[in-house]
C-alpha positions as CSV (number, residue, x, y, z in Angstrom):
1,M,47.1,15.9,124.6
2,R,43.6,16.1,123.2
3,Q,41.3,13.3,124.1
4,V,43.9,11.2,126.0
5,L,42.5,11.9,129.5
6,A,38.9,11.3,128.7
7,L,39.7,8.3,126.6
8,S,42.0,6.8,129.2
9,L,39.5,7.2,132.0
10,L,36.6,5.7,130.1
11,C,38.7,2.8,128.7
12,G,40.4,2.1,132.0
13,I,37.0,1.1,133.5
14,G,37.1,-2.0,131.3
15,G,40.9,-2.7,131.2
16,L,41.9,-0.6,128.2
17,V,44.4,-2.4,125.9
18,A,45.8,0.6,124.1
19,C,44.9,4.1,123.0
20,A,46.2,6.3,120.2
21,D,45.0,9.9,119.8
22,Q,45.5,12.9,117.5
23,P,48.9,13.7,119.2
24,A,50.1,17.2,119.8
25,A,53.8,18.0,120.4
26,P,55.0,15.9,123.4
27,T,55.2,17.6,126.8
28,P,57.5,16.6,129.7
29,A,54.4,14.9,131.2
30,D,54.1,12.8,128.1
31,L,57.6,11.5,128.6
32,T,57.0,10.2,132.1
33,P,57.9,6.5,132.2
34,G,54.7,4.4,132.3
35,P,54.2,0.9,133.7
36,A,56.1,-1.9,132.0
37,A,54.3,-4.2,129.6
38,L,52.8,-7.3,131.2
39,T,54.7,-9.6,128.8
40,V,57.9,-9.4,126.9
41,A,58.1,-9.6,123.1
42,T,61.3,-10.2,121.2
43,R,60.1,-8.6,118.0
44,V,59.5,-4.8,118.4
45,A,59.2,-1.6,116.5
46,T,59.8,1.8,118.1
47,F,60.2,5.5,117.4
48,G,62.9,7.7,118.8
49,T,65.2,10.7,118.3
50,L,68.8,10.0,117.2
51,I,71.1,11.4,119.9
52,Q,74.3,9.5,119.2
53,R,75.9,7.3,116.5
54,D,79.1,5.5,115.6
55,Q,80.0,2.9,112.9
56,S,77.9,0.1,114.5
57,M,75.6,1.6,117.1
58,L,72.8,4.2,117.3
59,V,71.4,5.6,120.5
60,I,67.8,6.9,120.2
61,R,65.6,8.6,122.8
62,Q,62.3,6.8,122.6
63,Q,59.0,8.7,122.0
64,A,55.6,7.6,123.1
65,L,53.4,5.9,120.5
66,G,50.8,3.2,120.9
67,F,51.6,0.2,118.7
68,K,51.3,-3.6,118.8
69,S,54.3,-5.8,119.3
70,G,53.6,-9.5,119.5
71,P,50.8,-11.4,121.0
72,G,49.7,-11.0,124.6
73,Q,50.9,-7.4,125.0
74,R,48.7,-5.0,127.0
75,V,49.6,-1.3,127.3
76,L,48.0,0.3,130.3
77,F,48.2,3.8,129.0
78,L,49.8,5.9,126.2
79,G,53.0,6.6,128.1
80,S,54.1,2.9,128.1
81,E,56.7,1.5,125.8
82,L,55.5,-2.0,124.9
83,A,58.5,-4.3,125.3
84,I,61.8,-2.5,125.4
85,G,61.8,0.1,128.2
86,D,60.0,3.4,128.8
87,T,59.3,6.5,126.9
88,G,62.1,9.0,127.3
89,N,64.7,6.3,127.9
90,D,67.8,6.0,125.7
91,L,67.8,2.8,123.6
92,H,71.0,1.3,122.2
93,V,70.5,0.0,118.7
94,A,73.0,-2.4,117.2
95,I,73.7,-2.2,113.5
96,D,75.2,-5.1,111.5
97,A,75.5,-6.3,107.9
98,R,71.8,-7.2,107.7
99,T,70.5,-3.8,108.8
100,R,68.9,-1.7,106.0
101,V,69.2,2.0,106.6
102,Y,67.1,4.6,104.7
103,L,67.3,8.3,104.7
104,E,64.6,10.3,102.9
105,N,63.4,7.2,101.1
106,A,66.9,6.3,99.7
107,P,69.2,3.6,101.1
108,V,72.4,4.8,102.7
109,T,75.6,2.8,103.4
110,S,77.0,4.9,106.3
111,L,75.4,5.7,109.6
112,A,77.2,9.1,109.4
113,A,74.5,10.1,106.9
114,L,71.8,10.1,109.6
115,P,71.6,13.6,111.1
116,L,71.6,13.8,114.8
117,G,68.2,14.9,116.1
118,S,66.3,13.1,113.3
119,T,63.3,10.9,114.2
120,L,63.8,7.3,113.4
121,L,61.6,4.2,113.1
122,V,63.6,1.2,114.2
123,V,62.4,-2.4,113.6
124,G,64.3,-5.4,115.0
125,D,64.8,-7.9,117.8
126,R,65.5,-7.4,121.5
127,A,69.1,-7.9,122.4
128,G,69.4,-7.6,126.2
129,D,68.3,-4.1,127.1
130,G,68.8,-2.9,123.5
131,L,67.7,-3.7,120.0
132,R,69.4,-5.4,117.0
133,A,68.0,-3.6,114.1
134,D,66.8,-5.0,110.8
135,L,65.4,-1.7,109.5
136,V,66.2,1.9,110.4
137,T,64.4,4.7,108.5
138,D,64.2,8.4,108.8
139,L,60.7,9.8,108.6
140,T,61.2,13.4,109.5
141,R,60.6,14.5,105.9
142,A,59.2,11.3,104.6
143,A,56.6,11.0,101.9
144,T,55.0,8.1,100.1
145,P,57.9,6.1,98.8
146,P,58.5,4.8,95.3
147,P,57.3,1.3,94.6
148,A,60.9,-0.1,94.9
149,Q,60.9,0.4,98.7
150,F,59.4,-2.5,100.4
151,L,60.1,-4.5,103.5
152,A,59.6,-8.2,102.9
153,L,58.3,-10.0,106.0
154,D,59.0,-13.6,105.4
155,Q,56.9,-15.8,107.6
156,G,59.6,-18.5,107.7
157,S,62.2,-16.0,108.9
158,D,62.6,-14.1,112.1
159,H,64.2,-11.1,110.3
160,P,62.7,-8.9,107.6
161,T,64.8,-8.0,104.6
162,I,64.6,-5.2,102.1
163,A,63.5,-6.7,98.8
164,A,64.7,-5.5,95.4
165,P,62.2,-3.9,93.2
166,P,59.7,-6.0,93.8
167,L,57.8,-8.9,92.7
168,H,56.9,-9.5,96.4
169,P,56.0,-6.3,98.2
170,Q,55.0,-7.5,101.7
171,M,55.3,-4.2,103.5
172,S,54.8,-0.7,102.2
173,V,54.9,2.8,103.7
174,S,52.0,4.9,102.7
175,A,50.2,8.0,103.9
176,A,47.1,7.3,106.0
177,S,43.9,8.7,104.5
178,V,41.9,9.2,107.6
179,T,42.5,9.9,111.3
180,S,43.2,6.7,113.3
181,N,42.2,7.1,117.0
182,C,41.1,3.7,117.9
183,L,41.9,0.6,119.9
184,G,40.7,-2.7,118.5
185,Q,41.1,-6.3,119.3
186,D,43.8,-8.6,117.9
187,M,42.3,-12.1,118.1
188,D,45.7,-13.8,117.5
189,Y,44.5,-16.8,115.6
190,T,46.8,-19.8,115.8
191,A,46.0,-21.1,112.3
192,A,48.8,-20.1,110.0
193,D,46.4,-19.3,107.1
194,I,44.2,-16.9,109.1
195,F,45.0,-13.2,109.1
196,E,43.2,-10.2,110.5
197,F,42.2,-7.1,108.6
198,H,42.4,-4.7,111.5
199,G,41.9,-1.0,111.8
200,C,39.5,1.8,112.6
201,W,37.6,4.8,111.2
202,G,36.2,8.1,112.5
203,G,36.6,9.3,116.1
204,P,38.2,7.6,119.1
205,S,37.0,4.2,119.9
206,A,37.9,1.2,122.1
207,S,36.6,-2.3,122.5
208,D,37.5,-5.6,124.1
209,N,36.1,-8.6,125.7
210,F,37.4,-10.7,128.6
211,D,36.7,-14.2,129.9
212,I,36.0,-14.3,133.6
213,F,35.4,-16.9,136.2
214,D,31.8,-18.0,136.2
215,I,29.7,-15.8,138.5
216,P,26.3,-17.3,139.4
217,F,23.6,-14.7,139.9
218,F,20.4,-16.8,139.8
219,C,20.0,-20.5,140.5
220,P,16.6,-22.1,139.9
221,I,16.3,-25.8,140.7
222,A,17.6,-27.0,137.3
223,G,20.9,-25.1,137.4
224,C,22.4,-21.7,137.6
225,F,22.6,-18.6,135.3
226,V,26.2,-17.4,135.3
227,I,28.1,-14.5,133.9
228,D,31.2,-15.8,132.1
229,E,32.4,-12.9,129.9
230,Y,32.6,-9.1,130.2
231,S,32.9,-6.8,127.2
232,Y,32.8,-3.1,126.6
233,T,32.7,-0.7,123.7
234,F,33.5,3.0,124.0
235,A,33.3,5.4,120.9
236,L,33.0,9.0,120.1
237,G,31.7,8.7,116.6
238,G,34.1,6.1,115.5
239,W,34.3,2.4,114.6
240,A,36.9,-0.3,115.1
241,Y,37.0,-3.5,113.1
242,D,38.9,-6.8,113.1
243,F,37.8,-9.0,110.3
244,P,39.5,-12.4,110.0
245,F,40.1,-13.9,106.6
246,R,41.4,-17.3,105.7
247,F,43.9,-17.1,102.9
248,G,44.6,-20.3,100.9
249,A,46.4,-21.6,97.8
250,T,46.2,-25.2,96.5
251,A,47.5,-27.0,93.5
252,P,47.1,-30.8,93.4
253,G,49.7,-31.6,90.7
254,L,52.3,-29.0,89.8
255,T,55.2,-30.1,87.7
256,Y,58.5,-28.3,87.1
257,H,58.5,-26.2,84.0
258,V,54.9,-27.3,83.1
259,P,52.2,-24.6,83.2
260,G,49.6,-25.4,85.9
261,N,46.9,-23.7,87.8
262,V,47.0,-22.6,91.4
263,S,43.6,-22.3,93.1
264,L,43.5,-19.2,95.3
265,S,41.0,-18.7,98.0
266,L,40.1,-16.0,100.5
267,A,37.2,-16.7,102.9
268,A,35.7,-14.2,105.3
269,L,35.3,-15.6,108.8
270,P,33.2,-14.6,111.8
271,A,35.0,-13.5,114.9
272,S,36.4,-16.1,117.3
273,G,34.3,-16.8,120.4
274,T,32.4,-13.7,121.5
275,A,34.8,-11.2,120.0
276,F,33.6,-8.5,117.6
277,T,34.5,-8.0,114.0
278,F,32.9,-4.5,113.9
279,T,32.0,-2.3,116.8
280,G,31.6,1.4,117.6
281,G,29.2,4.3,117.5
282,L,28.6,7.1,120.0
283,G,28.7,6.5,123.7
284,F,29.5,3.4,125.7
285,D,28.2,0.0,126.3
286,Y,29.0,-2.7,128.8
287,G,28.1,-6.3,128.0
288,L,27.7,-9.2,130.4
289,N,27.5,-12.6,128.6
290,V,25.1,-15.0,130.3
291,D,25.3,-18.9,130.3
292,F,22.9,-21.3,131.8
293,C,24.7,-24.3,133.4
294,P,22.3,-27.2,134.2
295,L,23.0,-29.6,137.1
296,I,23.9,-32.3,134.5
297,G,25.4,-31.5,131.1
298,D,27.3,-28.6,129.5
299,C,26.5,-24.9,129.9
300,A,24.6,-23.2,127.1
301,D,25.0,-19.6,126.0
302,V,22.0,-17.5,126.7
303,G,23.0,-14.1,125.3
304,T,24.5,-10.8,126.4
305,I,23.0,-8.2,128.7
306,H,23.9,-4.7,127.4
307,L,24.2,-1.8,129.9
308,S,24.3,1.7,128.4
309,I,23.0,5.2,129.0
310,L,22.1,7.5,126.1
311,S,24.4,5.7,123.8
312,M,24.2,4.4,120.3
313,I,26.5,1.4,120.0
314,H,26.8,-1.3,117.4
315,Q,28.5,-4.7,117.6
316,T,28.7,-7.7,115.4
317,G,30.8,-10.8,115.1
318,G,29.8,-11.6,111.6
319,A,32.0,-12.3,108.6
320,G,32.9,-9.5,106.2
321,P,30.7,-9.3,103.1
322,L,32.5,-9.9,99.8
323,K,29.7,-9.8,97.2
324,P,27.4,-6.9,96.4
325,S,24.5,-9.2,97.2
326,Q,25.7,-9.7,100.7
327,R,24.9,-7.3,103.6
328,L,26.3,-7.5,107.1
329,D,23.9,-6.0,109.5
330,I,25.7,-4.4,112.4
331,A,23.5,-5.0,115.4
332,E,22.4,-2.0,117.4
333,V,23.0,-3.0,121.1
334,A,22.5,0.5,122.7
335,C,19.8,2.9,121.6
336,P,19.0,6.2,123.5
337,S,15.4,6.4,124.5
338,V,13.0,8.7,126.4
339,G,10.2,7.5,128.7
340,I,6.8,8.2,127.3
341,F,5.1,6.7,130.4
342,V,7.2,6.5,133.6
343,I,6.6,5.2,137.1
344,A,8.5,6.7,140.0
345,N,11.2,4.6,141.5
346,V,10.9,2.0,138.7
347,P,14.2,1.8,136.7
348,L,12.6,0.6,133.5
349,D,10.0,2.6,131.8
350,P,6.7,0.9,131.0
351,L,6.8,2.7,127.7
352,A,9.8,4.3,126.0
353,L,10.6,5.6,122.6
354,G,14.2,5.3,121.3
355,L,16.0,6.8,118.3
356,C,18.2,4.2,116.9
357,E,20.8,4.0,114.1
358,D,20.6,1.3,111.4
359,L,24.1,0.4,110.2
360,G,25.3,-2.1,107.7
361,L,28.0,-3.1,105.3
362,T,27.3,-4.1,101.7
363,G,29.8,-6.5,100.3
364,R,32.6,-5.5,97.9
365,A,35.5,-7.7,96.7
366,F,38.6,-8.0,98.8
367,N,41.6,-7.1,96.6
368,A,45.0,-8.5,97.1
369,T,48.2,-8.9,95.0
370,V,49.2,-12.5,94.7
371,T,52.8,-13.5,94.0
372,A,54.1,-16.9,93.2
373,E,57.7,-17.2,94.1
374,G,59.4,-20.1,92.4
375,A,57.4,-19.7,89.2
376,T,57.4,-17.7,86.0
377,Q,54.5,-15.2,85.8
378,L,54.3,-12.0,84.0
379,A,54.0,-9.9,87.2
380,A,52.5,-9.9,90.7
381,T,48.9,-10.4,89.9
382,P,46.1,-8.3,91.4
383,V,43.1,-10.5,92.3
384,A,39.6,-9.5,93.4
385,F,38.2,-12.1,95.8
386,D,34.4,-12.3,96.2
387,G,34.2,-15.6,98.1
388,S,34.8,-17.7,95.0
389,N,38.1,-19.4,94.3
390,Q,40.3,-17.7,91.7
391,S,42.9,-19.3,89.4
392,L,46.4,-18.3,88.8
393,T,48.4,-19.9,86.0
394,V,52.1,-20.4,86.7
395,R,55.1,-22.2,85.3
396,P,57.1,-23.6,88.2
397,D,60.9,-22.9,88.2
398,A,61.6,-24.6,91.5
399,L,60.5,-27.6,93.5
400,T,58.5,-25.5,95.8
401,L,56.0,-22.7,94.9
402,S,55.5,-20.0,97.6
403,V,52.2,-18.2,97.2
404,S,52.0,-14.8,98.9
405,Y,49.3,-12.2,99.4
406,S,50.1,-8.5,99.8
407,E,48.8,-5.0,99.1
408,F,45.3,-5.4,100.6
409,S,42.4,-3.3,99.7
410,W,38.8,-3.7,100.9
411,A,36.2,-1.0,101.0
412,P,32.6,-2.4,101.5
413,E,29.8,0.1,101.2
414,M,28.5,1.4,104.5
415,T,24.8,2.3,104.7
416,M,23.4,4.4,107.5
417,G,19.9,5.3,108.6
418,F,17.7,5.9,111.6
419,F,14.6,4.3,112.9
420,F,12.4,4.5,116.0
421,R,12.0,1.7,118.6
422,L,9.1,1.4,121.0
423,K,10.0,-0.5,124.2
424,S,8.2,-1.6,127.3
425,F,10.3,-2.4,130.4
426,G,13.3,-2.7,128.2
427,V,11.6,-5.2,125.8
428,T,11.3,-4.1,122.1
429,L,7.7,-3.9,121.0
430,I,8.1,-2.6,117.5
431,N,10.7,-1.0,115.2
432,S,9.7,1.6,112.6
433,P,10.9,1.4,109.0
434,T,14.4,2.7,108.5
435,I,14.9,6.3,107.3
436,P,18.0,6.1,105.1
437,L,20.5,8.9,105.5
438,T,23.7,8.1,103.6
439,S,25.8,5.4,102.0
440,G,29.3,5.2,100.6
441,A,32.6,3.3,100.5
442,F,33.9,2.5,103.9
443,E,37.6,3.3,103.5
444,P,39.2,2.9,107.0
445,V,42.8,2.9,108.0
446,S,43.7,-0.7,107.3
447,T,46.3,-2.4,109.4
448,P,46.3,-6.2,108.8
449,F,48.2,-8.2,111.4
450,P,50.7,-10.8,110.2
451,K,51.5,-13.9,112.3
452,P,53.0,-13.6,115.8
453,G,56.8,-13.1,115.8
454,S,56.7,-10.5,113.0
455,D,53.5,-8.6,113.8
456,F,53.4,-5.0,114.7
457,T,51.1,-2.3,113.6
458,V,51.7,1.4,113.9
459,A,48.4,3.2,113.0
460,T,49.2,6.9,113.1
461,D,47.4,10.2,112.6
462,P,47.8,11.9,109.2
463,L,46.5,15.2,110.8
464,S,49.2,15.2,113.4
465,P,51.4,18.3,113.6
466,I,54.3,15.9,114.3
467,D,55.7,14.9,110.9
468,D,56.9,11.4,111.8
469,L,53.4,10.4,113.1
470,R,51.7,11.0,109.8
471,Y,52.5,7.7,108.2
472,L,50.8,4.3,108.4
473,F,53.1,1.2,108.4
474,Q,51.1,-1.6,107.1
475,P,52.6,-5.1,107.4
476,T,50.9,-7.6,105.1
477,V,50.8,-11.3,104.7
478,A,54.0,-13.1,103.7
479,T,53.9,-16.6,102.3
480,V,50.6,-18.3,103.0
481,A,51.2,-21.6,101.2
482,V,54.2,-23.5,100.1
483,L,53.2,-26.0,97.4
484,P,55.2,-29.0,96.3
485,V,56.3,-29.2,92.7
486,A,57.1,-32.6,91.1
487,R,60.2,-33.2,89.0
488,A,59.6,-32.8,85.3
489,P,59.6,-35.8,83.0
490,T,62.4,-35.9,80.4
491,T,62.9,-37.5,77.0
492,L,66.3,-38.9,75.9
493,A,66.8,-39.9,72.3
494,I,69.8,-41.1,70.3
495,V,69.7,-38.8,67.3
496,S,72.8,-39.9,65.4
497,P,72.5,-42.6,62.6
498,E,73.6,-46.2,63.2
499,A,76.4,-45.7,60.6
500,L,79.1,-43.3,61.7
501,E,82.3,-42.4,59.9
502,E,85.3,-42.5,62.2
503,G,85.4,-39.2,64.2
504,Q,81.7,-38.7,64.1
505,P,80.1,-38.8,67.6
506,V,77.2,-40.8,68.9
507,R,74.7,-38.0,69.8
508,A,72.0,-38.2,72.5
509,R,69.5,-35.3,73.0
510,L,67.9,-34.6,76.3
511,T,64.7,-32.6,76.4
512,E,61.7,-31.8,78.6
513,S,58.9,-34.0,77.7
514,Y,56.2,-31.3,78.0
515,D,57.4,-29.0,75.2
516,G,60.7,-30.4,73.9
517,S,62.9,-27.7,75.5
518,A,66.6,-28.6,75.5
519,I,68.1,-29.4,78.9
520,A,71.7,-28.1,79.0
521,G,74.5,-29.1,81.4
522,A,73.1,-32.6,82.2
523,V,75.4,-35.6,82.4
524,V,74.5,-38.5,80.1
525,A,76.2,-41.9,80.6
526,F,76.8,-44.0,77.5
527,T,77.1,-47.7,78.1
528,V,78.9,-49.0,75.0
529,T,78.9,-52.8,74.4
530,S,81.0,-54.6,71.8
531,A,82.3,-58.1,71.3
532,A,85.2,-57.2,73.6
533,G,82.9,-56.2,76.5
534,S,81.2,-53.1,77.9
535,N,82.4,-49.7,78.8
536,V,80.8,-46.5,80.1
537,V,81.6,-43.1,78.6
538,V,80.2,-39.9,80.0
539,G,79.1,-36.8,78.0
540,T,77.5,-33.5,79.1
541,T,74.6,-31.9,77.2
542,D,75.3,-28.6,75.4
543,A,72.9,-25.6,74.9
544,S,70.9,-27.7,72.4
545,G,70.6,-30.5,74.9
546,V,73.0,-32.8,73.0
547,A,75.7,-35.0,74.6
548,R,78.4,-36.6,72.4
549,V,80.9,-39.4,72.6
550,V,83.3,-40.5,69.9
551,L,83.9,-44.3,69.5
552,P,86.6,-46.2,67.7
553,N,86.1,-48.3,64.6
554,G,83.8,-51.2,65.5
555,E,80.2,-52.4,66.0
556,Y,78.4,-51.4,69.2
557,A,75.2,-51.5,71.1
558,V,74.7,-48.2,72.9
559,Q,72.5,-47.3,75.9
560,A,72.3,-43.7,77.0
561,D,71.2,-42.9,80.6
562,F,70.2,-39.7,82.2
563,T,69.9,-40.5,86.0
564,G,67.9,-37.4,86.7
565,S,68.5,-34.3,88.8
566,S,66.9,-32.3,91.5
567,V,64.3,-31.0,89.0
568,Y,64.2,-33.6,86.3
569,L,63.2,-37.3,86.2
570,P,65.6,-39.9,84.7
571,S,65.2,-41.2,81.1
572,V,67.0,-43.7,78.9
573,A,67.5,-44.3,75.2
574,N,68.9,-47.4,73.3
575,Q,70.4,-48.0,69.9
576,A,70.9,-51.7,69.1
577,S,73.6,-51.3,66.5
578,V,76.1,-48.6,65.9
579,F,78.7,-49.1,63.2
580,V,81.8,-46.9,63.3
581,Y,83.6,-47.3,59.9
582,R,86.4,-45.9,57.9
583,A,85.4,-44.3,54.6
584,T,87.2,-45.9,51.5
585,T,86.9,-45.8,47.8
586,F,86.7,-49.6,47.4
587,V,83.9,-50.7,45.1
588,I,81.5,-53.7,45.3
589,W,79.2,-54.7,42.5
590,G,75.5,-54.2,43.1
591,G,74.1,-54.7,39.6
592,N,73.4,-58.4,39.9
593,A,69.8,-59.6,40.0
594,E,69.8,-60.0,43.7
595,G,71.2,-56.5,44.4
596,V,73.0,-56.0,47.7
597,A,71.7,-57.1,51.1
598,A,72.9,-57.2,54.7
599,G,74.7,-60.5,55.6
600,R,76.0,-61.3,52.1
601,R,79.7,-61.6,51.3
602,Y,81.3,-59.3,48.8
603,Q,84.8,-58.8,47.3
604,F,86.0,-55.3,47.4
605,W,89.6,-55.9,46.2
606,G,91.6,-58.4,44.2
607,A,92.7,-59.7,40.8
608,E,89.5,-61.6,40.4
609,W,87.2,-58.7,41.4
610,S,85.2,-58.9,38.1
611,T,84.2,-62.5,38.6
612,Q,81.4,-61.4,41.1
613,V,79.7,-59.6,38.2
614,T,76.8,-61.7,36.9
615,G,74.4,-59.1,35.8
616,G,73.9,-55.4,35.3
617,D,75.5,-52.7,33.1
618,Y,79.2,-53.8,33.2
619,T,81.5,-53.4,30.2
620,A,84.8,-52.8,31.9
621,G,86.3,-56.2,31.3
622,E,88.6,-58.0,33.8
623,S,91.2,-55.2,34.3
624,F,89.4,-53.4,37.2
625,K,90.6,-54.7,40.6
626,G,88.1,-52.9,42.9
627,F,89.8,-49.6,44.0
628,A,88.7,-46.2,42.7
629,H,91.3,-43.5,42.9
630,T,88.9,-40.6,42.2
631,T,85.2,-39.8,42.9
632,V,83.5,-36.9,41.2
633,G,79.9,-36.4,42.2
634,A,78.1,-39.6,41.5
635,T,80.9,-41.1,39.5
636,W,84.1,-43.0,40.4
637,I,87.2,-43.6,38.3
638,G,89.6,-46.5,38.7
639,D,92.7,-47.8,36.9
640,G,92.4,-50.5,34.4
641,G,95.4,-52.3,36.1
642,T,97.2,-51.9,39.4
643,S,99.0,-48.6,38.9
644,T,97.1,-47.0,41.8
645,R,97.5,-49.0,44.9
646,P,94.9,-49.1,47.8
647,P,95.9,-48.6,51.4
648,D,98.3,-51.2,52.9
649,E,95.9,-51.9,55.8
650,V,92.2,-51.6,56.4
651,P,90.3,-51.7,59.7
652,Q,87.6,-54.1,60.6
653,Y,84.7,-51.9,59.4
654,I,85.0,-50.0,56.1
655,G,82.6,-48.0,54.0
656,V,82.6,-49.0,50.3
657,I,80.9,-47.8,47.1
658,V,78.1,-49.8,45.5
659,A,78.2,-49.7,41.7
660,T,75.5,-50.9,39.3
661,S,77.2,-49.5,36.1
662,A,80.8,-49.6,34.9
663,T,82.6,-49.1,31.5
664,K,86.1,-48.9,30.1
665,Q,87.3,-45.4,29.0
666,R,90.8,-45.7,27.5
667,S,93.0,-46.9,30.4
668,N,90.4,-46.1,33.1
669,T,87.3,-47.8,34.4
670,V,84.5,-45.4,35.2
671,G,81.3,-46.3,37.1
672,N,78.4,-44.9,39.0
673,I,77.9,-44.5,42.7
674,A,74.6,-46.1,43.5
675,G,75.2,-46.0,47.2
676,H,77.5,-46.8,50.1
677,V,77.5,-49.7,52.5
678,I,79.5,-50.9,55.5
679,L,81.5,-54.1,55.2
680,R,83.0,-56.1,58.0
681,V,86.3,-57.3,56.6
682,D,86.4,-61.1,56.9
683,D,90.1,-61.6,57.4
684,L,92.4,-58.7,58.0
685,A,95.4,-60.9,57.6
686,T,94.7,-62.0,54.1
687,Y,94.2,-58.5,52.7
688,G,97.1,-56.7,51.0
689,S,97.6,-53.7,48.8
690,D,98.6,-55.9,45.8
691,A,95.9,-57.6,43.8
692,G,97.1,-61.0,44.8
693,H,95.9,-60.5,48.4
694,P,92.1,-60.0,47.9
695,G,89.7,-58.4,50.4
696,F,86.3,-59.8,51.2
697,G,83.7,-58.5,53.6
698,T,80.2,-59.1,54.9
699,L,77.7,-56.3,54.4
700,Q,76.5,-54.9,57.8
701,A,74.5,-51.8,57.0
702,M,73.6,-49.2,54.4
703,I,75.1,-45.7,54.7
704,A,72.5,-43.0,54.3
705,N,73.4,-40.4,51.7
């Protein structure tokens, strides 16, 4: 395989973590089992050739491929399988109901659809010496999939699931755009909101740093100079990068169904410790980090001694630039030079001239798609982060709002140039002005790492003659913030009038206080109090938010209570007086000077009905007894005598006609309907349907037309 031998030998000097090259077709030597991984991960991804299958099991013969599988893994060389055996071994893969199986970018329901000999990518958990699969996909003839194919890596779950067409694409399959032949660092931050944008560009490269026991090498009286860290960078015209970013989302006061703003943040961070965020170039460099440890007090970092020969190497631990006004200078730590003036047997030239590369990144916005699960938004929203907080307006539909970032894109502009450096005994005397050569978008193979437990990255080679190695699997961040959402305030109002004809319900309407939206399916308890005591009647709101209860004839005080729900706060409504009456065509006189008023006593039936008339337009004489047998529009008609009898019994509360005009027309009495009122019958026992048993009542309330 091209480059593997040279790369492995050079990287092995510094304890190479992993190498991936431009692979050719595997040879028997490539399939030789390599050393086992130094630690064991439960979460793995692997490639292999399908050699056997049944209804619930696949057997694949694993192929060599460098990839990351959980924190702490160290692959000694390309032939190692990280966590689940060796290259060339047969791996048993268990399939169950949760496993998602894809063939040529389409889901399949039967393992029989997978052709024997096809090359599979399998993702899942260790199960003994085998694997329980969450995802099996055939990549022999794969291409960039349609947008509906995504693997959602939920940070709160140990298992990925295939998401439906997708508001939340957390993992996509896409063709790589450049060759990936690098080994970088994964700093494995423990903070849940820090993720690494990791990848490489150009030719093969490898870089890492290691803490070592303090090695003193010079001890003046005040203390000792010690070497406490060793680092190396090897590159053949390539760069590796590992930029950490802190993702955030905050919202101080979200309320269910009330639009609110979520503040989104993405901050570029420097590397942790003495790690590098960007390194590479041409050649190799070894770094020895020096501390000075005094006899009393803590050690202080002095700097790094760089050892290189005819190399042009760059390293920086700075944060990624996000604005066009920001530039990250990538320090040149190795610069090839030629002695202008030399002294025999002296390792450092008194005067040397070096040709050095000036390399930097000019900031560009970091693009990510932000999705708020548990809220209504038009779609997953692309956001460009330049270091300033961005705002996303949402309408929460649940009591938690999960904010996710996905679909990363970041391409700062790389500027390159050369300058001359004059040195004396290794000390820089002067640098010439930079001669610019080129600039352009830095578009590397991007492989962001999710959190441990679900992190693996397969950075492959798009120029490989092997089809299944041409695709880049890029896991991206799942949920980075789960925000609490408060229950929504509600408004409960009794919307029925205080005067209800028998059969008409008491109606209470429940709505959201923010916009008056109806709340359906909620239980409302009506506490009904009368002279006889209290009773609770329950109603459920309909699509318009209205709950109804029907009460018998009587007078009540009504309190409606909504006790709240998982998403709504409680609310209450009261109506001091509710009169449920029976409509009648009895008539009382309202034409007197004082009119009609609540609390006054009126006669609605009897032989002496006309004696209550002391004023108004009344010319009907004494024959009318108080009962109208017919109403037409705003007019009532009654007998002059007792030929038409009223009902034999009346309830406690009745509705009656108020008349202010009445006249005699032949044998009938005809009057106007000025209004209706509710009377509470004084004595039900004295009332009778013959005129000798009069009926009296006290006015309780007016009835609205």
